[in-house]
C-alpha positions as CSV (number, residue, x, y, z in Angstrom):
1,M,70.0,139.0,85.5
2,K,71.2,142.1,87.5
3,R,68.9,141.2,90.4
4,L,70.3,137.6,90.4
5,L,73.9,138.9,90.7
6,I,72.9,141.2,93.5
7,C,71.3,138.3,95.4
8,I,74.4,136.2,95.0
9,L,76.7,139.0,96.2
10,F,74.4,139.6,99.2
11,L,74.4,135.9,100.2
12,C,78.2,135.8,100.0
13,W,78.5,139.0,102.0
14,V,76.1,138.1,104.8
15,P,78.2,135.2,106.4
16,Q,81.2,137.5,106.6
17,V,79.2,140.2,108.4
18,D,77.9,137.5,110.9
19,A,81.4,136.3,111.5
20,E,82.6,139.8,112.2
21,E,79.7,140.5,114.6
22,K,80.5,137.3,116.6
23,S,84.0,138.7,117.4
24,I,83.9,140.1,120.9
25,P,86.7,142.6,121.8
26,L,88.0,142.3,125.3
27,T,89.4,145.3,127.2
28,E,90.6,143.0,130.1
29,P,91.0,139.3,130.6
30,I,88.0,137.0,131.5
31,I,89.0,135.4,134.7
32,I,87.6,131.9,135.4
33,E,87.8,131.0,139.1
34,S,87.4,127.7,140.9
35,N,84.6,125.4,139.7
36,E,83.3,128.0,137.2
37,H,82.2,126.8,133.8
38,V,82.5,129.1,130.8
39,D,80.9,128.0,127.5
40,G,81.9,130.4,124.7
41,G,79.2,129.0,122.4
42,G,81.5,129.1,119.5
43,K,82.1,132.8,119.8
44,T,85.4,134.5,119.0
45,Y,87.1,136.7,121.6
46,S,89.8,139.2,120.5
47,S,92.5,140.5,122.9
48,C,95.3,143.0,122.6
49,G,98.1,143.3,125.1
50,H,96.6,140.9,127.7
51,P,95.4,137.3,127.8
52,A,91.8,136.7,126.7
53,F,91.2,134.1,129.5
54,I,93.0,133.5,132.8
55,M,92.1,130.3,134.7
56,R,93.1,129.9,138.3
57,G,92.0,128.0,141.4
58,T,90.6,124.5,141.1
59,G,88.4,122.7,138.6
60,A,87.6,125.6,136.2
61,V,86.2,124.7,132.7
62,L,86.5,126.6,129.4
63,E,84.9,125.2,126.2
64,H,83.7,126.1,122.7
65,A,85.6,129.4,122.4
66,S,88.0,131.0,119.9
67,V,90.7,133.5,120.6
68,Q,92.3,136.0,118.2
69,Q,95.3,138.0,119.3
70,C,96.4,141.3,117.9
71,K,99.5,141.4,115.8
72,G,102.7,142.0,117.8
73,D,101.3,140.6,121.1
74,D,103.9,139.0,123.3
75,V,101.5,137.7,126.0
76,P,99.8,134.3,126.2
77,A,96.3,134.1,124.6
78,I,95.2,131.9,127.5
79,Q,97.0,131.6,130.9
80,V,96.3,128.7,133.2
81,S,97.5,127.9,136.8
82,G,96.0,125.7,139.5
83,L,94.5,122.3,139.8
84,G,92.3,120.1,137.6
85,H,91.2,122.7,135.0
86,Q,89.8,121.6,131.6
87,L,89.8,123.3,128.2
88,L,87.7,121.7,125.5
89,D,87.3,122.6,121.8
90,V,89.2,125.9,122.0
91,S,90.9,127.4,119.0
92,I,93.6,130.2,119.1
93,E,95.0,132.5,116.4
94,S,98.1,133.5,118.3
95,A,100.8,136.2,118.0
96,G,102.4,135.5,121.3
97,T,102.3,132.1,123.1
98,G,99.0,130.4,122.4
99,L,98.5,128.6,125.8
100,L,100.6,129.0,128.9
101,I,100.2,126.4,131.8
102,E,102.4,126.9,134.8
103,D,102.5,125.7,138.4
104,S,99.6,123.4,137.7
105,Y,98.5,119.9,138.4
106,G,96.1,117.7,136.4
107,V,95.2,120.2,133.6
108,R,93.4,118.5,130.7
109,I,93.4,120.0,127.2
110,T,91.1,118.3,124.6
111,R,90.9,119.2,120.9
112,M,92.7,122.5,121.0
113,A,93.9,124.1,117.7
114,I,96.6,126.8,117.7
115,D,97.7,128.7,114.5
116,G,100.6,131.1,115.1
117,N,102.9,133.3,113.1
118,G,106.1,131.4,113.7
119,Q,107.4,133.9,116.3
120,A,106.3,132.3,119.6
121,D,105.5,128.9,121.0
122,G,102.2,127.1,120.6
123,M,101.8,125.5,124.0
124,V,104.1,126.1,127.0
125,I,103.9,123.9,130.1
126,L,106.2,125.0,133.0
127,N,106.8,123.4,136.4
128,S,103.6,121.4,136.2
129,E,102.5,117.9,136.9
130,A,100.2,115.4,135.2
131,T,99.2,117.6,132.2
132,E,97.1,115.7,129.6
133,L,96.9,116.8,126.0
134,Q,94.5,115.0,123.7
135,G,94.0,115.7,120.0
136,V,95.8,119.1,119.9
137,V,96.7,120.6,116.5
138,V,99.5,123.2,116.3
139,K,101.1,124.8,113.3
140,D,103.2,127.8,112.3
141,V,104.7,128.4,115.7
142,R,108.3,128.4,117.1
143,D,107.9,125.2,119.3
144,G,104.7,123.3,119.0
145,I,104.5,121.9,122.5
146,Y,107.2,123.0,124.9
147,I,107.5,121.3,128.3
148,E,110.0,122.3,130.9
149,N,110.4,120.4,134.2
150,G,107.5,118.6,135.8
151,S,106.5,114.9,135.4
152,Q,103.7,112.5,134.5
153,H,102.6,114.4,131.4
154,T,100.6,112.6,128.7
155,I,100.3,113.7,125.1
156,V,97.9,111.7,122.8
157,R,97.4,112.2,119.1
158,P,99.2,115.6,118.7
159,V,99.6,117.0,115.2
160,V,102.4,119.6,114.9
161,S,103.7,121.1,111.6
162,H,105.7,124.0,110.3
163,S,107.6,124.7,113.5
164,R,111.1,124.6,114.8
165,Y,110.6,121.7,117.2
166,G,107.3,119.9,116.9
167,I,107.6,118.7,120.6
168,H,110.3,120.1,122.8
169,L,111.0,118.5,126.2
170,M,113.4,120.1,128.6
171,F,114.1,118.1,131.8
172,P,110.7,116.5,132.5
173,T,110.3,112.9,133.8
174,D,107.8,110.2,133.0
175,V,106.3,111.6,129.8
176,V,104.2,109.4,127.5
177,I,103.7,110.6,123.9
178,S,101.2,108.4,121.9
179,V,100.2,108.5,118.2
180,P,102.0,111.7,117.3
181,E,101.9,113.2,113.8
182,L,105.0,115.4,113.4
183,H,105.8,116.7,109.9
184,H,107.4,119.6,108.1
185,N,109.2,120.9,111.2
186,L,113.0,121.6,111.5
187,T,113.0,118.7,114.1
188,G,110.1,116.5,114.8
189,A,110.8,116.1,118.5
190,M,113.7,117.4,120.7
191,I,114.0,115.3,123.9
192,M,116.7,116.8,126.2
193,G,117.7,116.1,129.8
194,T,114.7,113.8,130.3
195,N,114.1,110.6,132.3
196,R,111.8,107.8,131.2
197,V,110.1,109.3,128.1
198,V,108.0,106.9,126.0
199,F,107.3,107.8,122.4
200,K,105.1,105.3,120.6
201,N,102.9,104.6,117.6
202,G,104.0,107.8,115.9
203,N,104.5,109.1,112.4
204,V,107.4,111.4,112.0
205,H,108.1,112.4,108.4
206,D,109.4,115.0,106.0
207,Q,111.1,117.5,108.3
208,F,112.9,120.2,106.4
209,G,115.9,122.6,106.7
210,G,119.6,121.9,107.2
211,T,119.2,119.5,110.0
212,A,115.8,117.9,109.1
213,T,115.9,115.5,112.0
214,G,112.9,113.3,112.9
215,L,113.8,112.7,116.6
216,M,116.7,114.2,118.5
217,L,117.8,112.9,121.9
218,Y,120.4,114.8,124.0
219,E,121.4,113.7,127.5
220,A,118.2,111.7,127.6
221,I,118.0,108.8,130.0
222,D,115.9,105.6,129.6
223,T,114.0,106.8,126.5
224,T,111.8,104.3,124.7
225,I,110.8,104.8,121.1
226,E,108.6,102.0,119.7
227,M,106.4,101.2,116.7
228,T,107.0,104.6,115.1
229,N,107.4,105.4,111.4
230,I,110.2,107.8,110.7
231,S,110.7,108.7,107.0
232,G,111.7,111.4,104.6
233,N,114.2,113.2,106.9
234,H,117.9,113.9,106.7
235,I,118.5,112.1,109.9
236,G,115.8,109.7,111.2
237,L,116.9,109.6,114.8
238,F,119.9,111.4,116.4
239,A,121.1,110.5,120.0
240,E,124.0,112.2,121.8
241,Q,125.2,111.6,125.3
242,S,122.1,109.5,126.0
243,A,122.0,106.2,127.8
244,G,119.5,103.4,128.2
245,T,117.6,104.2,125.0
246,I,115.3,101.4,123.7
247,L,114.5,101.5,119.9
248,E,112.1,98.7,119.2
249,R,109.9,97.7,116.2
250,N,110.2,101.1,114.4
251,T,110.1,101.6,110.7
252,I,113.0,103.8,109.6
253,N,112.8,104.2,105.8
254,G,113.7,106.8,103.2
255,N,116.0,109.0,105.3
256,D,119.6,110.0,104.4
257,I,120.8,108.5,107.7
258,G,118.5,106.2,109.7
259,F,120.2,106.3,113.1
260,Q,123.1,108.6,114.1
261,F,124.7,108.1,117.5
262,K,127.3,110.1,119.3
263,Q,128.5,109.0,122.7
264,A,125.3,107.0,123.1
265,T,125.7,104.0,125.4
266,G,123.6,101.2,126.8
267,M,121.1,101.2,124.0
268,M,118.8,98.3,122.9
269,I,118.2,98.4,119.1
270,L,115.6,95.6,118.5
271,Q,113.5,94.5,115.5
272,N,113.6,97.8,113.6
273,N,113.2,98.0,109.8
274,L,116.0,100.1,108.3
275,L,115.5,99.4,104.6
276,G,115.7,102.2,102.1
277,N,117.9,104.7,103.9
278,R,121.0,106.0,102.2
279,E,123.0,104.9,105.2
280,P,121.3,102.9,108.0
281,V,123.6,103.9,110.9
282,T,126.5,106.2,111.6
283,M,128.0,106.5,115.1
284,V,130.9,107.9,117.1
285,E,132.2,106.8,120.5
286,S,129.1,104.7,121.1
287,H,129.5,101.4,122.8
288,D,127.9,98.7,125.0
289,N,124.8,98.6,122.8
290,V,122.6,95.5,122.1
291,V,121.7,95.2,118.5
292,Q,119.5,92.3,117.4
293,G,116.8,91.2,115.0
294,N,116.7,94.3,112.8
295,V,116.0,94.3,109.1
296,W,118.9,95.7,107.2
297,G,118.5,94.3,103.7
298,G,121.9,92.7,103.5
299,T,122.9,89.0,102.9
300,T,121.1,86.6,105.2
301,L,121.1,82.9,105.8
302,D,118.3,81.3,107.9
303,L,119.3,77.7,108.4
304,D,116.9,76.8,111.2
305,R,114.0,78.8,109.7
306,D,113.4,80.9,112.8
307,G,113.3,84.2,110.9
308,Y,116.8,85.3,111.9
309,S,120.0,85.0,110.0
310,E,123.1,83.1,111.1
311,I,125.2,85.7,109.2
312,P,125.8,88.9,111.2
313,F,125.2,92.2,109.6
314,Q,127.8,95.0,110.0
315,T,127.1,98.5,108.9
316,E,129.7,100.1,106.7
317,P,129.5,103.9,106.8
318,Y,133.0,104.4,105.5
319,L,131.9,105.6,102.1
320,F,129.1,107.8,103.4
321,L,131.4,109.4,106.0
322,L,134.0,110.0,103.2
323,T,131.5,111.7,100.9
324,D,130.1,113.6,103.9
325,S,133.6,115.0,104.7
326,Y,134.5,115.8,101.1
327,E,131.6,117.4,99.2
328,A,133.3,116.9,95.8
329,L,132.8,113.2,96.2
330,E,129.0,113.6,96.6
331,L,128.5,113.7,92.8
332,L,130.2,110.3,92.6
333,Y,128.2,108.6,95.3
334,G,127.0,105.3,94.1
335,S,129.4,105.1,91.2
336,P,131.1,101.7,90.5
337,G,134.5,103.1,91.5
338,L,133.4,104.2,94.9
339,L,131.4,101.0,95.5
340,L,134.6,99.0,94.8
341,L,136.4,101.3,97.2
342,E,133.8,100.6,99.8
343,S,134.2,96.8,99.5
344,I,138.0,97.1,100.0
345,L,138.2,99.7,102.7
346,R,136.4,98.8,105.9
347,S,135.1,101.1,108.7
348,P,136.8,100.9,112.1
349,N,134.8,99.2,114.8
350,D,134.0,102.4,116.7
351,V,131.9,103.8,113.8
352,S,130.2,100.6,112.7
353,L,127.4,98.6,114.3
354,T,127.0,94.8,114.2
355,D,123.7,92.9,114.4
356,L,124.6,89.3,115.4
357,S,121.2,88.0,114.3
358,P,119.5,90.2,111.8
359,Q,116.0,89.5,110.7
360,T,115.6,87.9,107.3
361,Y,113.7,89.8,104.7
362,T,111.9,88.6,101.6
363,A,110.5,91.0,99.1
364,K,106.9,90.1,98.2
365,W,104.7,91.2,95.3
366,E,101.0,91.2,96.0
367,W,98.2,91.7,93.5
368,N,95.4,93.8,95.1
369,G,93.3,94.2,91.9
370,S,90.3,92.2,90.7
371,I,89.9,89.7,87.9
372,W,88.3,92.4,85.8
373,N,91.5,94.6,86.2
374,L,93.7,91.7,85.2
375,G,91.5,91.0,82.1
376,S,91.6,94.6,81.1
377,I,95.4,94.7,81.3
378,I,95.7,91.5,79.2
379,L,93.3,92.9,76.6
380,L,95.3,96.1,76.3
381,I,98.5,94.1,75.8
382,I,96.9,92.0,73.1
383,I,95.5,95.1,71.3
384,W,99.0,96.8,71.5
385,I,100.7,93.7,70.1
386,F,98.3,92.8,67.3
387,G,96.8,96.2,66.6
388,R,100.0,97.9,65.6
389,K,100.6,98.8,61.9
390,R,102.9,96.3,60.3
391,H,105.1,97.5,57.5
392,E,106.2,95.0,54.9
393,I,109.6,95.3,53.5
394,V,109.4,95.0,49.7
């Protein structure tokens, strides 16, 4: 028995020794020049006070490597500049910035994972063009993906969590973000001072903290957000001083506020599903917006059976704004008295939104079980009814 326990302890200890032996300490950065190809072979490189890898020139490749930074480092784990570099299957445990790309063109990052300590950014892209990120996973950093200036960036299937901003855009143009998964951040994505950003097919849910905002637009021009699920946030989407925004075919459910607009003009809000939010829309000083074909859950009347109601829908945020201003009324939210007050007092036009042809909505119940499941349920009901003890009154 004693020998067996010793063998088990030895087998558990050996992989840990191997893992430690594979860590390669670096006294200086590994510099990858033009057209060089470095395959780390799955090894881990540790660096303190300097980047583990520096890529420069044209067409360098780094793949199958892991980087560990020392605690307290404030330098990037990997630093990239130049043209057409590629990083594939690289993982980083960062103390400083995980990946820094600057003054570059056409850099491609595929399947990179960054795990930080919440003090520095995961990926930083500065003054670069046509960067492509595919399948990156970032968590426990300050900003997951930070892009400043540049254009023609593409981000596909990013997963960012437990950060301040999952994606933070500052002044780039022509950015496409496809299939993002942003959750448990303070804000899913901050889009600021941008032109022509497309955000599509995403899942933005369960942000936390005082703001807990899914998507935030500030001074953003011609932003398109489409076919994205936004749920479980305090504010689903917030737009301020932004123009030309297109919100189309999104599902905005289970938020305290679905959309919140402030000085947002020239928007097109089309065919979105806004059921299940505490308040679908609140807005201030927002005008010249096209609102059509959204699902609100209010009274509808479809006379010509085209799927759109002849009865317009107007948002009524009066009660929500009242309880938001006076916290003492929060406990009474939803009470009969306040609901009666809401039906009597109407919101002014500058804080309400009108959909002239809302989409009709019919709740459907579908049975996805089998006949066996149905028979079992019926049998249990019969046993419960006829199998109970019956007491006769004498």
